[in-house]
KESE-647583 format. One line per 3 residues: number of its first residue (from 1); for each residue x, y, z of C-alpha. Coordinates in pm, 1 decimal. Each point is the difference from the previous one (the first is absolute). Layout:
BEGIN
NUM> X,Y,Z ~ ...
This chain:
BEGIN
1> 0.0,0.0,0.0 ~ 279.6,241.4,90.6 ~ 186.2,-64.0,-324.5
4> -320.7,43.3,-199.7 ~ -62.7,339.2,159.6 ~ 363.0,95.2,-58.4
7> -30.0,-104.7,-362.9 ~ -320.1,203.6,-36.9 ~ 170.9,308.1,147.1
10> 297.7,-46.5,-231.7 ~ -234.4,11.4,-301.0 ~ -160.5,330.4,98.5
13> 74.6,325.0,-178.3 ~ 91.9,163.5,328.1 ~ 271.1,-258.5,66.7
16> 142.9,35.7,-350.3 ~ 1.6,377.6,27.1 ~ 177.1,-32.9,335.4
19> 267.5,-220.8,-155.6 ~ 53.5,236.2,-292.8 ~ 16.7,301.2,231.2
22> 239.0,-173.4,238.7 ~ 218.8,-115.5,-287.2 ~ 11.4,350.8,-147.6
25> 72.9,166.2,336.5 ~ 266.8,-253.5,96.4 ~ 168.2,16.2,-339.1
28> -8.6,381.0,0.1 ~ 123.6,22.4,359.8 ~ 280.1,-246.0,-67.3
31> 106.5,196.7,-305.4 ~ 0.2,325.6,195.6 ~ 195.8,-146.7,291.8
34> 259.4,-161.7,-226.2 ~ 32.3,324.0,-197.3 ~ 49.2,201.5,320.9
37> 259.4,-247.5,128.2 ~ 191.7,11.2,-327.4 ~ -23.0,377.1,-10.1
40> 146.8,28.0,350.1 ~ 281.9,-239.7,-91.6 ~ 88.7,201.4,-311.0
43> -11.4,323.2,200.4 ~ 230.6,-135.4,270.6 ~ 248.4,-127.3,-258.5
46> -3.1,334.4,-181.0 ~ 57.1,186.5,325.9 ~ 298.3,-224.9,75.0
49> 135.4,53.2,-352.3 ~ -34.3,376.1,46.8 ~ 197.3,-19.8,325.5
52> 273.9,-201.9,-169.6 ~ 11.3,254.4,-284.6 ~ 47.4,279.7,252.8
55> 278.0,-193.4,179.8 ~ 186.5,-63.3,-326.2 ~ -38.2,365.0,-96.5
58> 135.7,109.3,340.3 ~ 303.3,-227.9,-36.9 ~ 59.8,116.5,-357.6
61> 20.7,361.8,118.3 ~ 313.3,-87.0,201.3 ~ 170.7,-132.5,-313.5
64> -83.7,304.5,-207.9 ~ 190.6,245.3,222.0 ~ 321.4,145.2,-148.6
67> 225.7,-64.0,301.7 ~ -60.4,-374.0,-33.3 ~ -144.3,-263.2,230.1
70> 92.5,-29.3,367.1 ~ -36.4,-377.1,29.7 ~ 51.7,-20.9,371.7
73> -264.5,259.1,75.3 ~ -239.0,-139.9,-263.0 ~ 24.5,-361.6,112.0
76> -28.7,100.0,365.0 ~ -325.1,188.8,-68.9 ~ -140.2,-280.2,-215.2
79> 88.8,-263.7,257.6 ~ -165.1,206.5,272.7 ~ -312.8,36.3,-214.3
82> -7.5,-375.2,-67.1 ~ 11.3,-73.3,372.9 ~ -275.4,256.6,60.4
85> -224.2,-165.6,-263.2 ~ 78.1,-355.0,103.3 ~ -373.2,-66.0,52.7
88> -56.6,63.7,-370.5 ~ 310.4,-197.4,-103.8 ~ 142.2,306.2,-176.9
91> 348.3,-38.3,-151.2 ~ 233.4,153.8,-256.0 ~ 272.6,-156.8,-215.7
94> 259.7,146.5,-242.7 ~ 139.1,-176.1,-308.9 ~ 308.3,66.8,-212.2
97> 13.4,-8.2,-379.8 ~ 26.5,-381.4,-3.2 ~ -307.1,-43.8,222.4
100> 193.6,-99.4,309.9 ~ -109.0,128.3,338.4 ~ 207.1,298.0,116.7
103> -181.1,70.2,325.5 ~ -325.9,-104.3,165.1 ~ -183.9,78.9,321.2
106> -1.4,-240.7,295.4 ~ -337.3,-160.7,-68.3 ~ 44.5,-42.9,-376.8
109> -143.0,-336.7,-117.7 ~ 208.0,-237.7,-206.0 ~ -151.2,62.9,-343.3
112> 215.5,-61.7,-307.1 ~ 0.7,166.5,-337.9 ~ -184.2,312.2,107.4
115> 225.3,236.2,-195.0 ~ -139.8,-132.1,-327.6 ~ -359.4,103.0,86.2
118> 28.3,373.1,-43.3 ~ -318.8,185.5,-82.9 ~ -344.6,-42.7,151.1
121> -57.7,-137.0,353.2 ~ -24.5,-376.9,30.7 ~ -76.9,-263.8,260.6
124> 264.7,-259.3,86.4 ~ 0.1,-241.1,293.5 ~ -257.8,185.7,206.7
127> 165.1,339.1,-58.2 ~ -96.7,295.4,-214.3 ~ 311.2,128.9,-176.4
130> 101.6,296.4,-213.2 ~ 336.7,-1.5,-184.2 ~ 121.7,322.0,-170.0
133> 333.9,125.1,-141.6 ~ 183.2,269.6,196.3 ~ 93.6,336.3,-153.0
136> 345.5,158.8,19.6 ~ 352.3,-127.5,-70.2 ~ 52.2,-209.6,308.6
139> 160.5,-326.7,-111.7 ~ -61.3,-189.3,318.8 ~ -380.7,-31.9,-27.7
142> -186.2,-0.9,-332.2 ~ -348.8,-98.6,117.1 ~ -203.9,-25.2,316.2
145> -276.6,-231.9,118.7 ~ -252.1,108.6,264.5 ~ -256.0,-247.3,135.1
148> -244.9,-80.9,273.7 ~ -190.8,-303.3,117.6 ~ -350.8,-55.9,-131.7
151> -102.6,-165.4,326.2 ~ -159.8,323.5,118.4 ~ -219.6,5.2,-309.1
154> -82.0,-367.8,51.8 ~ -98.6,69.5,360.2 ~ -228.5,284.2,-109.0
157> -149.1,-217.8,-269.8 ~ -55.5,-280.7,251.5 ~ -202.6,236.0,217.9
160> -198.0,108.9,-306.3 ~ -55.4,-366.0,-94.7 ~ -143.2,-72.3,343.2
163> -229.8,301.2,-32.1 ~ -103.6,-109.1,-348.2 ~ -79.3,-353.0,118.9
166> -201.4,135.7,291.9 ~ -201.7,232.5,-223.8 ~ -46.5,-275.7,-258.3
169> -129.1,-238.6,266.4 ~ -249.1,266.5,102.7 ~ -107.3,41.6,-361.6
172> -45.2,-377.8,-32.2 ~ -242.3,7.3,291.6 ~ -175.4,329.6,-73.8
175> -45.1,-44.9,-376.8 ~ -236.2,-302.1,16.3 ~ -198.6,150.9,288.6
178> -29.5,338.6,-166.8 ~ -75.3,-166.2,-332.7 ~ -275.8,-208.3,157.4
181> -161.1,308.9,152.9 ~ 29.0,198.7,-323.7 ~ -134.3,-291.1,-204.2
184> -292.6,-28.3,241.3 ~ -78.1,368.7,-47.9 ~ 19.6,-41.8,-378.1
187> -212.7,-315.0,-14.9 ~ -266.0,100.0,253.2 ~ -211.6,166.0,-275.5
190> 20.4,-327.9,-193.7 ~ -117.7,-189.5,306.7 ~ -300.1,233.5,30.7
193> -73.8,-44.5,-369.3 ~ 8.8,-378.6,42.1 ~ -236.7,14.2,297.4
196> -239.0,223.6,-191.4 ~ -1.1,-218.6,-310.3 ~ -54.0,-312.5,212.1
199> -326.2,150.3,123.6 ~ -133.4,71.4,-348.8 ~ -287.2,-211.9,-129.4
202> -174.6,1.5,-341.7 ~ -313.1,134.4,169.4 ~ 189.8,250.0,215.2
205> 238.0,208.1,-206.2 ~ -62.2,333.5,168.7 ~ 323.7,6.6,201.4
208> 305.6,157.8,-160.5 ~ 371.1,0.0,75.4 ~ 146.8,290.3,191.7
211> 173.8,275.0,-199.2 ~ 259.3,146.9,236.9 ~ 80.4,299.5,-218.4
214> 374.0,-70.3,-13.9 ~ 3.5,-26.0,-377.8 ~ 224.5,-308.5,5.3
217> -37.4,-332.4,-178.6 ~ -222.0,-145.1,275.0 ~ -243.9,287.7,-41.8
220> 4.8,-58.7,-376.3 ~ -65.2,-373.1,56.8 ~ -288.2,75.5,238.0
223> -149.3,242.3,-252.8 ~ 23.7,-261.6,-277.3 ~ -161.3,-266.5,218.6
226> -278.1,241.5,98.1 ~ -56.3,77.5,-366.1 ~ -14.2,-374.4,-73.1
229> -251.6,-47.3,282.2 ~ -211.3,281.4,-144.7 ~ 0.1,-168.1,-340.5
232> -82.6,-338.5,154.2 ~ -284.2,157.0,196.7 ~ -135.8,167.3,-313.1
235> 32.3,-326.9,-191.1 ~ -185.8,-195.1,267.1 ~ -276.1,262.0,12.9
238> -30.7,-14.1,-377.5 ~ -17.1,-378.2,16.7 ~ -270.1,16.4,263.3
241> -197.1,254.7,-201.9 ~ 52.9,-206.2,-314.1 ~ -135.0,-316.9,161.8
244> -294.1,185.4,149.9 ~ -87.4,165.3,-331.5 ~ 51.7,-324.1,-192.7
247> -231.8,-183.8,239.4 ~ -259.0,274.3,-40.3 ~ 23.4,-5.9,-378.9
250> -23.3,-380.3,-11.0 ~ -293.9,-4.8,236.0 ~ -219.0,213.4,-228.5
253> -12.8,-233.5,-304.7 ~ -13.0,-307.1,224.7 ~ -299.2,146.6,182.2
256> -167.0,73.6,-333.1 ~ 58.1,-358.6,-119.1 ~ -134.3,-140.7,325.5
259> -307.3,224.4,-8.4 ~ -76.3,-92.9,-362.9 ~ 30.4,-372.2,72.7
262> -213.8,27.3,314.1 ~ -271.5,181.1,-196.7 ~ 11.0,-268.8,-266.6
265> -42.3,-278.1,259.5 ~ -295.8,151.6,184.3 ~ -257.6,-111.6,-251.2
268> -62.4,-145.5,-337.1 ~ 107.9,217.2,-289.9 ~ -49.2,-10.5,-369.4
271> 297.3,-96.0,-212.4 ~ 26.5,362.2,-113.9 ~ 19.3,120.1,361.2
274> 263.9,-260.6,85.0 ~ 198.3,103.9,-305.4 ~ -18.2,368.3,100.6
277> 116.4,-75.8,351.4 ~ 283.0,-223.3,-121.5 ~ 110.5,278.2,-232.4
280> 14.7,230.4,301.8 ~ 211.0,-258.5,180.2 ~ 232.5,-19.9,-300.0
283> 32.8,378.8,-8.6 ~ 88.9,10.6,368.6 ~ 244.1,-289.3,-45.6
286> 163.6,189.0,-287.1 ~ 37.6,306.9,219.9 ~ 134.4,-221.6,276.9
289> 248.2,-164.6,-238.4 ~ 121.7,339.1,-124.0 ~ 50.3,120.0,356.4
292> 187.8,-317.4,96.5 ~ 227.6,36.1,-303.5 ~ 75.5,358.1,96.3
295> 78.4,-101.6,355.3 ~ 231.7,-275.1,-123.2 ~ 179.9,247.2,-225.3
298> 47.8,239.4,291.4 ~ 124.3,-288.7,214.4 ~ 265.5,-68.7,-264.0
301> 93.6,366.9,16.9 ~ 44.1,-19.0,377.4 ~ 211.2,-313.9,-34.3
304> 213.9,171.6,-265.6 ~ -91.0,-266.9,-254.9 ~ -154.4,239.5,-252.2
307> 302.9,26.0,-225.6 ~ 0.4,134.3,-352.8 ~ 99.0,-256.1,-260.1
310> 284.7,76.0,-237.7 ~ -222.5,-33.1,-309.0 ~ -1.0,279.3,-256.8
313> -350.9,140.5,-0.5 ~ -130.2,242.5,-261.1 ~ -157.1,257.6,230.5
316> -162.8,179.1,-294.0 ~ -186.4,-318.9,-92.1 ~ -109.6,-51.9,361.4
319> -143.6,352.4,10.9 ~ -164.7,-41.0,-342.6 ~ -162.4,-329.0,103.3
322> -135.4,148.1,323.5 ~ -143.5,302.4,-184.0 ~ -175.1,-220.8,-254.9
325> -147.1,-217.5,276.0 ~ -160.2,301.6,172.8 ~ -99.2,193.3,-312.4
328> -347.5,-154.6,-10.1 ~ -65.3,82.8,367.3 ~ 117.0,357.5,-57.9
331> -224.7,56.2,-300.3 ~ -303.3,-147.5,177.8 ~ 39.5,255.3,279.8
334> 44.9,298.5,-224.7 ~ 366.0,57.3,95.1 ~ 263.9,96.3,-256.0
337> 326.0,-197.7,11.4 ~ 306.9,157.3,-160.7 ~ 328.4,-186.5,-42.6
340> 333.0,156.7,-103.4 ~ 225.7,-173.2,-256.0 ~ 151.1,-324.1,131.8
343> 358.8,-37.9,-122.8 ~ 159.8,-343.9,45.4 ~ 123.3,-8.6,358.4
346> 145.8,-319.3,150.5 ~ 24.7,-36.9,376.6 ~ 119.0,-288.3,214.7
349> -281.3,-154.2,198.4 ~ -313.3,-210.7,21.5 ~ -257.8,65.9,-272.7
352> -292.2,-125.0,209.0 ~ 84.4,218.4,299.4 ~ 64.2,311.2,-211.6
355> -329.7,-45.7,-180.8 ~ -171.8,-37.2,336.9 ~ 138.8,342.3,100.9
358> -120.5,175.3,-317.6 ~ -339.0,-174.0,20.8 ~ -44.8,106.6,359.5
361> 82.7,365.1,-71.1 ~ -233.0,12.0,-301.2 ~ -277.1,-174.4,194.2
364> 31.3,255.8,282.3 ~ 2.1,288.8,-246.1 ~ -321.6,-127.3,-160.5
367> -173.7,-58.4,334.4 ~ 90.3,338.9,142.5 ~ -61.3,213.8,-309.5
370> -345.8,147.8,-21.9 ~ -185.4,-63.7,-325.9 ~ -79.6,368.7,-21.6
373> 229.8,233.7,197.0 ~ 5.6,379.3,0.2 ~ 186.2,10.5,-328.5
376> -277.8,-198.7,-160.4 ~ 168.8,-337.5,-45.5 ~ 213.7,-241.3,198.6
379> 354.8,-32.1,-134.1 ~ 277.1,-253.4,54.9 ~ 343.5,56.9,-150.2
382> 277.0,-259.5,-20.2 ~ 340.3,156.1,-68.6 ~ 293.5,-222.5,-92.7
385> 358.7,128.4,-5.5 ~ 329.2,-173.1,-67.4 ~ 301.7,188.5,138.7
388> 317.8,-144.9,-150.0 ~ 218.0,256.7,180.2 ~ -115.7,-113.4,343.6
391> -62.3,-355.6,-119.9 ~ -354.1,-5.7,138.4 ~ -355.5,-36.8,-127.6
394> -283.6,203.9,146.9 ~ -373.4,-70.1,-15.9 ~ -254.2,256.4,121.1
397> -370.9,-71.6,50.8 ~ -191.3,326.1,47.0 ~ -370.5,55.0,61.4
400> -216.2,306.2,61.8 ~ -204.9,-156.0,277.5 ~ -67.1,136.8,348.7
403> 363.5,-31.0,112.3 ~ 137.6,-99.7,338.6 ~ -4.6,226.1,308.4
406> 348.7,104.7,119.6 ~ -43.4,-177.5,335.6 ~ -70.8,-331.3,-178.3
409> 272.6,28.6,-263.5 ~ 287.9,-140.1,216.2 ~ -205.8,-312.3,79.4
412> -123.5,-108.0,-342.6 ~ 258.7,-280.0,-16.3 ~ -85.1,-130.2,347.9
415> -174.5,-334.9,16.1 ~ -379.3,2.2,33.2 ~ -0.4,379.3,-17.1
418> -295.4,150.7,-187.0 ~ -92.1,353.8,-87.4 ~ -365.7,-80.6,-57.8
421> -120.9,309.6,179.7 ~ 164.4,230.1,-253.0 ~ -43.1,-195.4,-323.7
424> -314.9,-78.7,-184.6 ~ -27.4,-365.1,-98.1 ~ -253.4,-193.5,-190.8
427> -216.5,-223.7,208.6 ~ 167.9,-331.8,62.0 ~ 342.7,130.7,-99.9
430> 143.1,-4.8,351.6 ~ 343.0,-161.1,11.1 ~ 199.1,-170.2,270.3
433> 252.1,279.8,45.3 ~ 288.4,-226.8,-104.9 ~ 42.0,92.5,-365.1
436> 239.6,292.9,39.6 ~ 198.4,-185.6,267.0 ~ 53.7,-282.6,-247.9
439> 93.9,247.0,-272.8 ~ 264.2,155.5,223.8 ~ 140.6,-341.5,96.6
442> 26.2,-112.3,-362.5 ~ 161.2,323.4,-120.4 ~ 255.6,-0.8,282.1
445> 78.4,-366.3,-73.4 ~ 88.2,118.0,-352.7 ~ 240.1,261.4,148.0
448> -243.5,274.0,-99.3 ~ -206.3,269.4,165.6 ~ -368.0,88.9,12.7
451> -128.8,343.3,99.4 ~ -332.7,178.6,21.1 ~ -96.3,363.2,-49.5
454> -353.7,122.3,50.6 ~ -198.2,323.1,20.3 ~ -348.8,-20.3,152.5
457> -261.4,77.3,-263.4 ~ 246.0,-20.0,-290.6 ~ 126.0,-357.0,-11.4
460> 276.6,-240.8,88.9 ~ 320.8,-112.4,-172.6 ~ 186.6,-323.6,74.2
463> 355.5,-20.4,-136.8 ~ 202.7,-319.1,-38.8 ~ 374.9,11.1,-69.0
466> 183.3,-319.2,-98.7 ~ 362.4,-54.4,-107.5 ~ 56.1,-103.4,-360.8
469> 127.0,-349.1,-69.8 ~ 371.9,-26.2,-83.5 ~ 74.4,-1.0,-369.5
472> 65.5,-342.4,-140.7
């Protein structure tokens, strides 16, 4: 049990953030401490080199005097200085032209071949040395070596090393603890988000994640999740409304069928009466079948299965066929139907679905256009345009009917939405309120757009825009 809990903690984001933070702090601290230690070492060595440079320069001044070098006085002073700096291991040594030792102080170490290392300071056998040639014409000593032990630097560095190890040990302890606290502060909003989302249910989506106002990534994530919850809530409400409306629409023809059959069974009827009642049943069944087909098509839309086929469809022929099919109905109602020229226009899609869209728009235009409006005659105009520059085809269906009120215009593509109160229809022409929703779904499945523009009292225009098929 203990190891399982430990394993669960090790998999948490807080634990991983703690490890990354501790690793970064420890690595950074170690780098800083090592850099400081190395910087101190270099500084101490440079200070010692500067002291040796000054000692060599002081000795060289004695050899540059015109009266010559007083060796007894010089060696006595240097020997006294060497004894006074015995703690530092300071010494001095003179060499002749052949590199042999001419004179050296009492505590001079036994280091061979130093005369050949003239130039920059160097480290030999635990000593820091500086060998330089002497000025003047004195033939006894040609070069001098001044040196000091590096033990003092080593002792200082040892103290620094102990301090560095102490500080580093503190960092090793403090970094994980501080990282764990910081990670907890960073992940606490995530924990609240998890608790909130755990309490969400499909029937209870009113709660939203907290927006702290910090403007960081967690606030952005909470805002995106809240937006997703809003869309899910809207989708579920639409589904509920859709099911309720579908049940209502299905109940009406079923009730009519039931009532007709019950009337037929209440008594004996003549064959003509039975035939009339059966015809009513057939009519209601036809309406019921049409509604079921529309609902199935919308269900395919919701499931994202309404895809446009890759067939090349002559849109001009689809429009021409739909116009010819409705021409008789238009003439019988005293409505003029005008069609613009139809140039050959191929689009990629499903011929049956595209024809269903054009049929639906023409059917609506006929239903909602008065036989005799203020201008004296109902008019329907179908405008067809092929735009090779934009690579689109546009179909407009315009009528001069009563139009759509502005408050209803944004909802005309909603399912089961009707504008019956503002449009005059023929008796028995009431629809299910699904036609324009299906039109929109089909057009969008073809990567196109459908729009509506209407002025109350003057008419309505539906515009379809579809991309042209690629040239073969």
